[in-house]
Every structure is written in structure tokens, then in C-alpha cells.
N, C-alpha and C positions, 0 to 999 in steps of 0.2 A: 570579493571581500565584504565583510559585513561592516557597515558604517554605523556611527552613532550621532544622533542629532545633538544639538547644543544642550538640550535638556536631559541627555543621557539615555534616551529611548533607542532601542535597536531599530535601524533602518532596514526594511525588508530587502532581500537580496535574490538575485537569480541563481539557480543551481542547475548544473549539468545533469542531464539524464543520459546514462550510457549502459549498455549491456556489457557483459564481461569481455566479449571479443571486440567491442566497439562498432559493430555493424549498424546497430540501432541506436540512434542518437536524438536528443532533443533537449528541451529546457523546461524546468519547473520555475515559474515566475513568482516573484514577490514572496519568498519564503521567510517566515518568521513564526514565533510562537503565537502571535496575534492573528495569523492568517491560516491557522490549522491546529489540529490537535495531535499530539504525538503520544501514542500509546504502544505498549508491548502486548501482543495478544498471544496467549498460550493455547488457544482453542485447538481441538483435535483436527478440525478442518484446515486450518492454517498449516499445522503440522503435516497433514496429509499432502497438501499442495507442494510443500518443500520436498517431500519424498517423491512425489510424482515427477518433479523437476530433476530429481537425482542430485540435489545439492543441499540436503538437510544440514550437513556439517558446516556450510557456509551461510546458510540463510537463518538458521535457528541459533538461539543462544544456548547456554549450557542447561537451561530449564525448559527447552523446547518453545521459547518465545520468539515472535517475529516483530521487529521494530517497524512501526507503521505510522506514516504521517497522513492524517485525514484532512482532505482539503477539497477545493472545487476542481473538477476536471477542466474548466476553462483556463486554469493556470498552467496547463500543460500544452506544449507545442512539441510534436514529434516531427523532426525535420529531415531525417535520412534513415535509410534502411526499413522503411515502412513495410516492405514485403515480408520482413521477418516478424511482425507483429502477429501474435496468435493468442488464442484464449481457450479456456476450458471451464467445465463445471464438474464438481464432484458428483452431483446428482441433478436431475431435472429441476429446474426452477431455482437452483442454488445461485450463490454469487458467481459472477463472471470473473474469472481470474486470469489476468493478462501476463503475458511473458514474450521474451524473444526467443523464437524457436531455433535461431542459429546457434546459441550456446546455453539455451534454457535459463536465462536469467529472469527472475520474476520482476514485473513492472508494477502491478497494482491490482486492486479489486474494485469492481463496480457492481451496481445492481443490473438487472436485465433491461431496465427502461431508463431513458435518458431524462425522464420527468423528475427524477430525484438526482440533482447534480451532486454527486458524491464520488470520490476515489480515495481509496487507502493506498498511498504510495509506499512500496516496500523498500527498505533501506538499501537493498543490494544494488539497485539501478542508480543511486545517488551517492557514489563514492566521495568521501572527502578528499578533494584534490590538493588542498593546502594543508600542510602539517601544522600550520599556525592556528587552525580552527578545529574545534571539536564539533561533533554532531549536536551537542547540547547548546553550543553558542549559535549554530545556524538554524536549527529546527526547534529550539527550545527544550527544556528538560521533559523527560517522560512524565505525563500527567498521571498515568495510572497503568498497572499491570493487570490486565483483564483476563477472565476465564482461567483464573489460577488453578482451579480444581483439575485442570488437565496438564499442569506443569509436570515436568520430569524431574527426577532426583529429589534431593532433600529440600523440602519446601519450608523447613523451620525457620530459615533466614530470608525467605522470599516475602517481600511486602507486596502482596497481590490481592485482588478481589476475586471471588469465586465466579462472579458474573460481571456484568458492566455496570458500574455505579450509576445511580439515577442522575447524579450531577453530570456525568460525562454524556449520558443520553441526551439530557436537556441542552447541553452545550453543543452537541453535534446537531441537534434538530435546529437550534438557532442558526447555526452556520448554513445548514442546507436551505432554510427559508430565506436567508439573505442572498445566498447564491441564486436561488430561484427568481427572487425579485430582481436581481440584476440580469436575468436572462441567461445565466451560465449554462442552463440545460441545452441551450441551442449551440454551444461552443465546446464541444467535447471531441477529443481525437479518437474516441472509442465509439462513437455513434455518427451515422451519416447525417450531414447537416440538413439535407432535403427530406429524407424519408424518416429520420429518427431510428432507423434500424441499426443494430450492431454492425460495425464495419467488418467484423469477422463472425462466422458461425462457430459457436463454441463446440469444442469437442466434449461430449458428455461421457463420463466413464461408465462402462458396463458395470454390473454387480460383481463380476468376477474381478475386473480390474480394480475396483475400489477395495474389495476384500483383500487383495494381494498387497495393495499399498498400506491398508490398516495394519496387516499382519506385520509388515516391515517397520511401520511406525511404532508399533507397541512392543517390539522386542525388548 
């Protein structure tokens, strides 16, 4: 449950991480609007990832957007089912996109290096277990809808940005710098604590695989 301090401020809370079948589980610690940025990303790559997983209808909203909570990977503990943790990249050098291979539930996105302590946690792995709480109350309101130029359907009523607003870029950089100063880069479930290498080798799509996914995405 989310608590409120005597001054009315929201107290950060822990949120369960769980894939759709329940095999992969963990915890996202100290969740609040003050401990992360919540955005909806409409970019074509996020849409392609959803189609790769075969769950676009569950992952994407009506405009092709993915609800993402950008935070420090040090806030994540994966406690069971780690054998199901997998990752992929749409192209060489691209974002590393993590998912549970047991039921193909998206988990989040990281860079290829742990030196930048960042993860974009995808909403599908943090279901709201209490009907009394909304995602807005737990994660904070959506700060921006980004890459709206890739949005699907009628965009006339969609309050989005064609790219990422400078204000959101600066806000994210500030969070990453703070996480780096705390040493969060050394505490990530996605990178080996000793070597700094990714704990899984990403599956990189071939040109043919990517083209097939993009064709399905753009229908």
C-alpha cells in the first residue's frame, strides 16, 4: 500500500515484479513519482519489441504506446525464476530489451553497459494487485507521451511530443547522474557484479526477422 506522511507527501512503496505466468518474480523498490519518470513511448522500436513478444494487444495502448517507468536498476531485485530472464536487441548496438522467455512478458530496457544506471520498466511486469490503487497513484502520472510521430490511429486528441522534450531528457540525465554517484551501476540484476557484463547474451534479430516484425507492426 502507498502511505502518506503527515505533511501529505506520498511515501515510496515496493511493487511486485511478476511475469504473466508467475515464473519470474521480484520487487521494484521505493516506487514513487519522485524516484522515477513515467512516460508513454510510441516509438517504432518499442512497438517492434511488443510484436516480437507476440503481445502487442496487451503491451501497447490504442495508439501503440508503451507505459514505461524510468528508474535505477539498483531498485530491482529478481528473486525467483531467473532462468527465464532473457534479452534481445532489434539491431546491433541497440537497447537491450529484457523479457521472461517462459511467457514472453516484457520486463524493461537497458543500455548495453552498466556504466549508465538506467532501466525503463515496462508496465506489463508490474500489475496493480490492489483494486484500490491506480497506476497513477503508485508510479505517478504520465509526465510525457514521447515519439508521438509513430503513434497509431487518430492523433488529433493525443497530447504527445514528436520526440523527447528537452525537459524530460534533462530530468533523466539528472536521475542517472544521481544513481551513478550512489554506485547504482554496480547493483543491477542485468549485469554481472564482478565483470560488468550482461548476465545474458542478447539475441540480435537478423535483417529478415526485423523486416518481418516491422511488416506486422505497420499493418
